[in-house]
LUMDREN-976068 format. One record per residue (C-alpha): residue in one letter; chain; x, y, z. Coordinates in steps of 0.25 Angstrom, whole numbers. Example, Ala and Ser with C-alpha at 12.3 -4.5 7.8 and 13.67 -1.06 7.14 Angstrom:
2
PT | res | chain | east | north | up
PT | A | A | 49 | -18 | 31
PT | S | A | 55 | -4 | 29
//
This chain:
519
PT | res | chain | east | north | up
PT | X | A | 515 | 332 | 490
PT | X | A | 518 | 333 | 503
PT | X | A | 509 | 342 | 510
PT | X | A | 514 | 353 | 519
PT | X | A | 510 | 350 | 534
PT | X | A | 507 | 363 | 537
PT | X | A | 496 | 364 | 526
PT | X | A | 489 | 350 | 528
PT | X | A | 489 | 355 | 543
PT | X | A | 481 | 367 | 538
PT | X | A | 473 | 360 | 528
PT | X | A | 470 | 351 | 541
PT | X | A | 465 | 363 | 548
PT | X | A | 456 | 367 | 536
PT | X | A | 450 | 354 | 535
PT | X | A | 446 | 353 | 550
PT | X | A | 430 | 357 | 546
PT | X | A | 429 | 346 | 535
PT | X | A | 416 | 341 | 535
PT | X | A | 415 | 330 | 524
PT | X | A | 425 | 318 | 523
PT | X | A | 435 | 321 | 511
PT | X | A | 442 | 310 | 500
PT | X | A | 453 | 313 | 491
PT | X | A | 452 | 301 | 481
PT | X | A | 463 | 300 | 473
PT | X | A | 464 | 291 | 459
PT | X | A | 480 | 292 | 453
PT | X | A | 490 | 282 | 450
PT | X | A | 496 | 282 | 466
PT | X | A | 509 | 278 | 461
PT | X | A | 511 | 290 | 453
PT | X | A | 519 | 301 | 458
PT | X | A | 506 | 311 | 456
PT | X | A | 496 | 300 | 463
PT | X | A | 507 | 297 | 474
PT | X | A | 507 | 313 | 477
PT | X | A | 492 | 315 | 475
PT | X | A | 490 | 304 | 485
PT | X | A | 499 | 309 | 493
PT | X | A | 494 | 322 | 495
PT | X | A | 480 | 319 | 495
PT | X | A | 484 | 311 | 508
PT | X | A | 493 | 322 | 514
PT | X | A | 479 | 331 | 511
PT | X | A | 470 | 321 | 517
PT | X | A | 476 | 321 | 531
PT | X | A | 470 | 335 | 534
PT | X | A | 458 | 331 | 537
PT | X | A | 451 | 318 | 543
PT | X | A | 439 | 319 | 532
PT | X | A | 450 | 320 | 521
PT | X | A | 456 | 306 | 515
PT | X | A | 462 | 301 | 502
PT | X | A | 457 | 288 | 493
PT | X | A | 466 | 285 | 482
PT | X | A | 463 | 277 | 470
PT | X | A | 474 | 272 | 462
PT | X | A | 472 | 273 | 447
PT | X | A | 480 | 271 | 435
PT | X | A | 482 | 285 | 430
PT | X | A | 490 | 298 | 431
PT | X | A | 479 | 306 | 434
PT | X | A | 478 | 310 | 451
PT | X | A | 465 | 315 | 455
PT | X | A | 460 | 317 | 469
PT | X | A | 445 | 317 | 470
PT | X | A | 440 | 326 | 482
PT | X | A | 429 | 317 | 489
PT | X | A | 417 | 322 | 501
PT | X | A | 410 | 312 | 509
PT | X | A | 414 | 303 | 498
PT | X | A | 408 | 310 | 486
PT | X | A | 417 | 316 | 475
PT | X | A | 415 | 330 | 476
PT | X | A | 419 | 333 | 461
PT | X | A | 433 | 339 | 464
PT | X | A | 445 | 333 | 462
PT | X | A | 460 | 335 | 460
PT | X | A | 471 | 330 | 448
PT | X | A | 481 | 337 | 456
PT | X | A | 490 | 337 | 469
PT | X | A | 482 | 349 | 475
PT | X | A | 495 | 357 | 479
PT | X | A | 498 | 372 | 478
PT | X | A | 487 | 381 | 475
PT | X | A | 478 | 370 | 473
PT | X | A | 480 | 365 | 488
PT | X | A | 469 | 377 | 492
PT | X | A | 460 | 369 | 480
PT | X | A | 462 | 356 | 487
PT | X | A | 457 | 361 | 502
PT | X | A | 446 | 370 | 497
PT | X | A | 441 | 357 | 489
PT | X | A | 439 | 350 | 502
PT | X | A | 433 | 363 | 510
PT | X | A | 423 | 367 | 501
PT | X | A | 419 | 352 | 497
PT | X | A | 416 | 353 | 513
PT | X | A | 407 | 367 | 512
PT | X | A | 420 | 374 | 516
PT | X | A | 428 | 386 | 512
PT | X | A | 426 | 399 | 510
PT | X | A | 427 | 399 | 495
PT | X | A | 415 | 390 | 492
PT | X | A | 405 | 397 | 482
PT | X | A | 393 | 404 | 487
PT | X | A | 378 | 398 | 486
PT | X | A | 376 | 406 | 472
PT | X | A | 390 | 399 | 466
PT | X | A | 388 | 386 | 469
PT | X | A | 372 | 386 | 464
PT | X | A | 379 | 390 | 450
PT | X | A | 389 | 380 | 453
PT | X | A | 377 | 370 | 457
PT | X | A | 370 | 372 | 443
PT | X | A | 381 | 371 | 432
PT | X | A | 376 | 360 | 423
PT | X | A | 382 | 346 | 419
PT | X | A | 393 | 337 | 424
PT | X | A | 407 | 347 | 424
PT | X | A | 422 | 341 | 428
PT | X | A | 430 | 353 | 427
PT | X | A | 446 | 351 | 429
PT | X | A | 455 | 362 | 431
PT | X | A | 468 | 362 | 428
PT | X | A | 477 | 368 | 437
PT | X | A | 494 | 370 | 443
PT | X | A | 496 | 370 | 459
PT | X | A | 503 | 382 | 454
PT | X | A | 489 | 389 | 450
PT | X | A | 485 | 401 | 459
PT | X | A | 472 | 402 | 451
PT | X | A | 469 | 388 | 450
PT | X | A | 464 | 385 | 463
PT | X | A | 452 | 395 | 462
PT | X | A | 448 | 387 | 450
PT | X | A | 450 | 374 | 457
PT | X | A | 443 | 377 | 469
PT | X | A | 431 | 384 | 460
PT | X | A | 428 | 370 | 452
PT | X | A | 430 | 362 | 463
PT | X | A | 418 | 370 | 472
PT | X | A | 410 | 368 | 458
PT | X | A | 414 | 354 | 461
PT | X | A | 409 | 353 | 474
PT | X | A | 396 | 363 | 473
PT | X | A | 391 | 353 | 459
PT | X | A | 392 | 337 | 460
PT | X | A | 392 | 337 | 443
PT | X | A | 406 | 346 | 443
PT | X | A | 419 | 340 | 444
PT | X | A | 432 | 349 | 447
PT | X | A | 446 | 342 | 444
PT | X | A | 459 | 352 | 447
PT | X | A | 470 | 346 | 438
PT | X | A | 485 | 351 | 440
PT | X | A | 490 | 352 | 427
PT | X | A | 505 | 347 | 431
PT | X | A | 497 | 335 | 432
PT | X | A | 490 | 334 | 421
PT | X | A | 501 | 343 | 410
PT | X | A | 499 | 333 | 398
PT | X | A | 483 | 335 | 401
PT | X | A | 485 | 350 | 402
PT | X | A | 492 | 352 | 389
PT | X | A | 481 | 344 | 382
PT | X | A | 472 | 353 | 386
PT | X | A | 480 | 364 | 384
PT | X | A | 480 | 369 | 397
PT | X | A | 490 | 379 | 402
PT | X | A | 485 | 387 | 410
PT | X | A | 478 | 384 | 426
PT | X | A | 467 | 384 | 429
PT | X | A | 461 | 376 | 415
PT | X | A | 448 | 370 | 419
PT | X | A | 440 | 362 | 411
PT | X | A | 425 | 358 | 411
PT | X | A | 421 | 345 | 405
PT | X | A | 436 | 344 | 397
PT | X | A | 433 | 358 | 392
PT | X | A | 440 | 370 | 396
PT | X | A | 432 | 380 | 405
PT | X | A | 441 | 389 | 411
PT | X | A | 457 | 395 | 413
PT | X | A | 464 | 402 | 423
PT | X | A | 460 | 409 | 436
PT | X | A | 445 | 409 | 439
PT | X | A | 434 | 409 | 449
PT | X | A | 423 | 400 | 452
PT | X | A | 414 | 410 | 447
PT | X | A | 420 | 413 | 433
PT | X | A | 423 | 395 | 432
PT | X | A | 408 | 394 | 435
PT | X | A | 404 | 405 | 426
PT | X | A | 410 | 396 | 415
PT | X | A | 405 | 382 | 419
PT | X | A | 389 | 389 | 418
PT | X | A | 393 | 392 | 404
PT | X | A | 398 | 380 | 400
PT | X | A | 389 | 371 | 408
PT | X | A | 376 | 378 | 411
PT | X | A | 368 | 378 | 424
PT | X | A | 355 | 373 | 428
PT | X | A | 345 | 384 | 429
PT | X | A | 340 | 383 | 444
PT | X | A | 345 | 394 | 450
PT | X | A | 339 | 403 | 460
PT | X | A | 334 | 416 | 456
PT | X | A | 346 | 427 | 456
PT | X | A | 346 | 434 | 470
PT | X | A | 349 | 449 | 470
PT | X | A | 359 | 453 | 482
PT | X | A | 360 | 465 | 486
PT | X | A | 371 | 474 | 492
PT | X | A | 377 | 487 | 495
PT | X | A | 389 | 486 | 489
PT | X | A | 394 | 474 | 477
PT | X | A | 408 | 472 | 476
PT | X | A | 413 | 466 | 464
PT | X | A | 425 | 458 | 463
PT | X | A | 433 | 451 | 474
PT | X | A | 449 | 455 | 473
PT | X | A | 454 | 466 | 480
PT | X | A | 447 | 475 | 476
PT | X | A | 433 | 468 | 478
PT | X | A | 438 | 463 | 492
PT | X | A | 442 | 478 | 498
PT | X | A | 430 | 483 | 494
PT | X | A | 420 | 474 | 500
PT | X | A | 427 | 474 | 512
PT | X | A | 428 | 486 | 514
PT | X | A | 412 | 488 | 508
PT | X | A | 409 | 477 | 520
PT | X | A | 416 | 485 | 530
PT | X | A | 408 | 498 | 527
PT | X | A | 396 | 487 | 532
PT | X | A | 389 | 488 | 517
PT | X | A | 383 | 474 | 510
PT | X | A | 394 | 470 | 501
PT | X | A | 394 | 459 | 490
PT | X | A | 407 | 454 | 483
PT | X | A | 404 | 449 | 470
PT | X | A | 417 | 442 | 462
PT | X | A | 423 | 431 | 455
PT | X | A | 432 | 427 | 465
PT | X | A | 438 | 434 | 477
PT | X | A | 452 | 438 | 475
PT | X | A | 449 | 441 | 461
PT | X | A | 463 | 442 | 453
PT | X | A | 472 | 442 | 466
PT | X | A | 469 | 427 | 467
PT | X | A | 479 | 427 | 454
PT | X | A | 490 | 432 | 461
PT | X | A | 500 | 424 | 467
PT | X | A | 508 | 434 | 475
PT | X | A | 505 | 446 | 480
PT | X | A | 515 | 454 | 489
PT | X | A | 511 | 469 | 487
PT | X | A | 498 | 469 | 494
PT | X | A | 503 | 478 | 506
PT | X | A | 504 | 473 | 521
PT | X | A | 501 | 458 | 513
PT | X | A | 516 | 456 | 511
PT | X | A | 514 | 443 | 503
PT | X | A | 500 | 435 | 500
PT | X | A | 496 | 428 | 488
PT | X | A | 484 | 431 | 479
PT | X | A | 475 | 419 | 483
PT | X | A | 478 | 423 | 499
PT | X | A | 473 | 436 | 495
PT | X | A | 461 | 432 | 488
PT | X | A | 457 | 424 | 499
PT | X | A | 459 | 435 | 509
PT | X | A | 451 | 444 | 501
PT | X | A | 439 | 434 | 503
PT | X | A | 442 | 432 | 519
PT | X | A | 443 | 448 | 520
PT | X | A | 429 | 450 | 513
PT | X | A | 423 | 438 | 520
PT | X | A | 427 | 445 | 533
PT | X | A | 414 | 454 | 530
PT | X | A | 402 | 455 | 528
PT | X | A | 400 | 455 | 515
PT | X | A | 394 | 444 | 501
PT | X | A | 405 | 437 | 493
PT | X | A | 400 | 434 | 481
PT | X | A | 413 | 426 | 472
PT | X | A | 412 | 416 | 462
PT | X | A | 403 | 429 | 454
PT | X | A | 405 | 432 | 439
PT | X | A | 398 | 446 | 435
PT | X | A | 388 | 446 | 424
PT | X | A | 382 | 459 | 425
PT | X | A | 382 | 472 | 431
PT | X | A | 373 | 485 | 433
PT | X | A | 380 | 497 | 440
PT | X | A | 373 | 509 | 435
PT | X | A | 360 | 507 | 445
PT | X | A | 361 | 511 | 460
PT | X | A | 361 | 497 | 462
PT | X | A | 371 | 490 | 456
PT | X | A | 369 | 475 | 451
PT | X | A | 380 | 465 | 450
PT | X | A | 376 | 450 | 441
PT | X | A | 385 | 439 | 442
PT | X | A | 381 | 425 | 435
PT | X | A | 375 | 415 | 440
PT | X | A | 363 | 426 | 444
PT | X | A | 367 | 433 | 457
PT | X | A | 365 | 447 | 457
PT | X | A | 371 | 458 | 465
PT | X | A | 367 | 473 | 469
PT | X | A | 374 | 484 | 476
PT | X | A | 371 | 499 | 476
PT | X | A | 387 | 499 | 475
PT | X | A | 398 | 489 | 466
PT | X | A | 411 | 490 | 469
PT | X | A | 418 | 482 | 455
PT | X | A | 431 | 475 | 459
PT | X | A | 433 | 465 | 448
PT | X | A | 447 | 467 | 446
PT | X | A | 454 | 463 | 434
PT | X | A | 459 | 450 | 426
PT | X | A | 472 | 447 | 417
PT | X | A | 471 | 455 | 406
PT | X | A | 472 | 448 | 392
PT | X | A | 480 | 451 | 380
PT | X | A | 468 | 450 | 369
PT | X | A | 474 | 445 | 358
PT | X | A | 473 | 434 | 348
PT | X | A | 474 | 420 | 355
PT | X | A | 474 | 425 | 368
PT | X | A | 460 | 418 | 371
PT | X | A | 464 | 406 | 367
PT | X | A | 474 | 403 | 375
PT | X | A | 473 | 407 | 389
PT | X | A | 474 | 394 | 397
PT | X | A | 482 | 387 | 387
PT | X | A | 494 | 396 | 386
PT | X | A | 490 | 410 | 389
PT | X | A | 489 | 413 | 405
PT | X | A | 488 | 424 | 413
PT | X | A | 493 | 417 | 427
PT | X | A | 509 | 413 | 428
PT | X | A | 508 | 408 | 441
PT | X | A | 497 | 397 | 436
PT | X | A | 501 | 395 | 423
PT | X | A | 516 | 398 | 419
PT | X | A | 518 | 383 | 424
PT | X | A | 513 | 378 | 411
PT | X | A | 524 | 385 | 404
PT | X | A | 537 | 379 | 412
PT | X | A | 547 | 378 | 402
PT | X | A | 539 | 385 | 391
PT | X | A | 539 | 400 | 384
PT | X | A | 528 | 410 | 391
PT | X | A | 525 | 423 | 386
PT | X | A | 522 | 435 | 396
PT | X | A | 513 | 445 | 391
PT | X | A | 514 | 458 | 399
PT | X | A | 526 | 465 | 405
PT | X | A | 519 | 471 | 418
PT | X | A | 522 | 465 | 433
PT | X | A | 514 | 453 | 431
PT | X | A | 519 | 450 | 416
PT | X | A | 533 | 451 | 421
PT | X | A | 529 | 444 | 433
PT | X | A | 525 | 432 | 425
PT | X | A | 537 | 430 | 416
PT | X | A | 545 | 431 | 429
PT | X | A | 537 | 419 | 433
PT | X | A | 537 | 411 | 422
PT | X | A | 552 | 414 | 417
PT | X | A | 555 | 403 | 429
PT | X | A | 547 | 392 | 423
PT | X | A | 545 | 396 | 408
PT | X | A | 556 | 395 | 396
PT | X | A | 553 | 409 | 391
PT | X | A | 544 | 422 | 393
PT | X | A | 542 | 431 | 385
PT | X | A | 537 | 446 | 390
PT | X | A | 530 | 452 | 380
PT | X | A | 524 | 467 | 384
PT | X | A | 516 | 477 | 376
PT | X | A | 524 | 489 | 381
PT | X | A | 537 | 492 | 379
PT | X | A | 541 | 491 | 394
PT | X | A | 538 | 481 | 403
PT | X | A | 528 | 487 | 415
PT | X | A | 533 | 479 | 427
PT | X | A | 541 | 482 | 438
PT | X | A | 555 | 484 | 436
PT | X | A | 560 | 472 | 446
PT | X | A | 548 | 462 | 437
PT | X | A | 556 | 466 | 423
PT | X | A | 570 | 466 | 430
PT | X | A | 568 | 452 | 433
PT | X | A | 561 | 448 | 421
PT | X | A | 573 | 454 | 413
PT | X | A | 583 | 445 | 422
PT | X | A | 574 | 433 | 416
PT | X | A | 582 | 426 | 405
PT | X | A | 568 | 418 | 400
PT | X | A | 559 | 430 | 400
PT | X | A | 560 | 439 | 387
PT | X | A | 553 | 453 | 388
PT | X | A | 546 | 460 | 375
PT | X | A | 541 | 473 | 376
PT | X | A | 530 | 480 | 366
PT | X | A | 526 | 467 | 361
PT | X | A | 508 | 464 | 359
PT | X | A | 505 | 451 | 359
PT | X | A | 496 | 450 | 347
PT | X | A | 493 | 436 | 347
PT | X | A | 494 | 422 | 356
PT | X | A | 497 | 410 | 346
PT | X | A | 495 | 394 | 349
PT | X | A | 487 | 382 | 342
PT | X | A | 474 | 385 | 347
PT | X | A | 478 | 376 | 360
PT | X | A | 492 | 379 | 364
PT | X | A | 497 | 394 | 364
PT | X | A | 511 | 394 | 356
PT | X | A | 514 | 409 | 358
PT | X | A | 512 | 425 | 356
PT | X | A | 511 | 435 | 343
PT | X | A | 517 | 448 | 348
PT | X | A | 519 | 463 | 341
PT | X | A | 531 | 471 | 342
PT | X | A | 525 | 484 | 346
PT | X | A | 536 | 492 | 343
PT | X | A | 540 | 484 | 329
PT | X | A | 525 | 479 | 326
PT | X | A | 533 | 463 | 325
PT | X | A | 525 | 451 | 329
PT | X | A | 532 | 439 | 335
PT | X | A | 526 | 427 | 338
PT | X | A | 532 | 423 | 351
PT | X | A | 531 | 406 | 355
PT | X | A | 525 | 404 | 370
PT | X | A | 519 | 393 | 375
PT | X | A | 512 | 402 | 386
PT | X | A | 507 | 417 | 389
PT | X | A | 505 | 425 | 400
PT | X | A | 496 | 436 | 398
PT | X | A | 499 | 448 | 410
PT | X | A | 494 | 462 | 404
PT | X | A | 487 | 466 | 415
PT | X | A | 473 | 466 | 418
PT | X | A | 458 | 469 | 414
PT | X | A | 447 | 475 | 424
PT | X | A | 437 | 465 | 425
PT | X | A | 428 | 475 | 421
PT | X | A | 417 | 470 | 409
PT | X | A | 405 | 469 | 417
PT | X | A | 405 | 485 | 423
PT | X | A | 412 | 492 | 411
PT | X | A | 398 | 494 | 405
PT | X | A | 394 | 501 | 416
PT | X | A | 406 | 506 | 424
PT | X | A | 417 | 516 | 417
PT | X | A | 430 | 511 | 414
PT | X | A | 441 | 514 | 408
PT | X | A | 451 | 508 | 396
PT | X | A | 455 | 495 | 403
PT | X | A | 440 | 491 | 406
PT | X | A | 445 | 497 | 422
PT | X | A | 432 | 502 | 429
PT | X | A | 434 | 517 | 431
PT | X | A | 435 | 522 | 445
PT | X | A | 438 | 535 | 454
PT | X | A | 445 | 537 | 465
PT | X | A | 436 | 531 | 474
PT | X | A | 433 | 519 | 464
PT | X | A | 419 | 525 | 461
PT | X | A | 417 | 521 | 446
PT | X | A | 406 | 528 | 438
PT | X | A | 395 | 522 | 442
PT | X | A | 390 | 525 | 456
PT | X | A | 391 | 515 | 464
PT | X | A | 402 | 507 | 458
PT | X | A | 414 | 506 | 459
PT | X | A | 426 | 497 | 456
PT | X | A | 439 | 496 | 463
PT | X | A | 453 | 484 | 459
PT | X | A | 457 | 480 | 446
PT | X | A | 444 | 483 | 438
PT | X | A | 447 | 498 | 441
PT | X | A | 454 | 509 | 435
PT | X | A | 462 | 511 | 447
PT | X | A | 477 | 509 | 443
PT | X | A | 486 | 497 | 448
PT | X | A | 480 | 485 | 449
PT | X | A | 484 | 480 | 462
PT | X | A | 480 | 472 | 474
PT | X | A | 481 | 483 | 483
PT | X | A | 475 | 493 | 476
PT | X | A | 463 | 486 | 472
PT | X | A | 461 | 484 | 487
PT | X | A | 461 | 499 | 490
PT | X | A | 451 | 501 | 478
PT | X | A | 442 | 490 | 481
PT | X | A | 441 | 498 | 496
PT | X | A | 441 | 512 | 490
PT | X | A | 428 | 507 | 481
PT | X | A | 421 | 501 | 494
PT | X | A | 425 | 516 | 503
PT | X | A | 417 | 524 | 490
PT | X | A | 406 | 514 | 488
PT | X | A | 403 | 517 | 504
PT | X | A | 405 | 529 | 504
PT | X | A | 397 | 531 | 492
PT | X | A | 386 | 523 | 499
PT | X | A | 386 | 533 | 511
PT | X | A | 388 | 544 | 505
PT | X | A | 376 | 540 | 494
PT | X | A | 384 | 544 | 482
PT | X | A | 380 | 533 | 473
//
C-alpha cells in the first residue's frame, strides 16, 4: 500500500509536536504478501517524523502485527491490520494520544475509572477498514491501554483473519473480545464499553468521594440537538454542562449527509467533529463517555447521576439523548445480533458478499440498504409490514429495477432461526393470507426506525406511546425546568436539521423562562 504524498505531508505537520520517540515493531513473515505490505506501510508512515521508526522481527507465521512502543516501552496498542481506510485515524490518534495530545483524550474522571479496572485484560477488536463505527471502538480501547498498564488492545482486520473470525462467529463489526470472551458488538463509546468492562472485571474501590458539580443548565446528550442547545445557552452567558455518551450521537453512524442546508455534502464523522469543535469554542464543560444512571427532575434543583459516581445539579435540564435503532423484538433476534443480524450495511455488508440476505423495513433506510446490498449480495429480500413501501419514490423506482431484489409487502417477521451459533433464516407471516413461510438467509439487516433513548426519564417526564418525551411548541415537557429536543422528543421528522433547530429552541425557551422566573 503506497500512502499518498499529500497525506504524508499532512501527517508530518501533525507529528511536528511529538515529544517522545516511537517504534512500530512489526512481527511478520517478511516473505508473505501481507508481511511485505505491512512493512512497506509502516516504513512509509515512519518517514513523517524523526521520532518515528520501524523495527521488523521476521517470524514463521501468517499473522502480521505492528506493536507501538513509546521510548522503547510497549504501550499495549497493536494493529493486526494495515490501518488504512477509516482506521488510518486510529493509527494517528494512537501516536498522538500516547504523546498526551489530542482533543479526544478522556478527562480525569474517566481516566480514573480506567485505571481502577481489575486484572490483566487483553482486548481484541475485529474490524474492517470500510467500517465507520469501528474507529470509535478501536480508539476507545487504545486509550484504555494507554492509561492502564494491565490492558492490551489489538485491532484486527477481519478481512485478514477470515477463518479466525468465522470460527469465533464474527459476522458484524466491530466485535470485541476480552480475554477470549465476547464483550461487545457494534458501535459504542468509551463510556459504554468501560461500563461493560467494570461489570465483567470489577473495579478497585479506591475512588475519591463523588463531587457534586453545580451548573445553571445541564444538557444531557451530545448530538445535533444537544450541541445546538449547549451553544445557544453558552451564548447567553450561563454556566452550561454537556453530559453525553459521545459527542455526535447517532450522527456518527451516518456516512453521507447531503440534506443539511448550506452544507452541500459532509459525513457523519466530520459533522460530529465539527459539533465538538463548535462547542469547544464556547465557555462550557463537556463530559462525554458518561452513562446515565439516575435522574431526579421533579425538584427545583435537578440532579443527574452517571456511572462512576459523578453528580451534576442545575435548576434546568435539556434532554437531548436522541434515539437508537429499533429492534424487531421477536424470538431469536437477540441471539444472533452480531452473528447474522446487523444494523449497519456499510459496516457489516461485506461479510455477506455473494450470499442471501434480508432487509426488514421498507422506509428510506431499508430501501437504501437493499440497494447497497444488491451490489455485493446474491439476493436481497425486503420485508415490509405495511401494504406499501414508505421510501421515497426515487428509491422505490431504483430498487424495483434491481433483478436480485424481491420486495415482500404485508409481511411480519415472526422468528429468527439458526443453529445457536449461525443464523439461517427468518419465519415470516403473510398478514393477508396468514401463511407463515421460512426464508433461508445468511444475514438480516433490521431497518425499522428509531427508538428514543428516554427510559431513564419516562418515569418522571410525560411521554407518548412510542416512548418519545412529549413537548409543547417551546420544547417544554410537563415538568418545570425540563425541556426535550431532537429525536428523543415527540417532534415529528427525525432529521439532523430539525434536531438542531429544536435544540436551539429548547435553549431559548429555557433562557426565556429563566429570566422571567417562570420555573
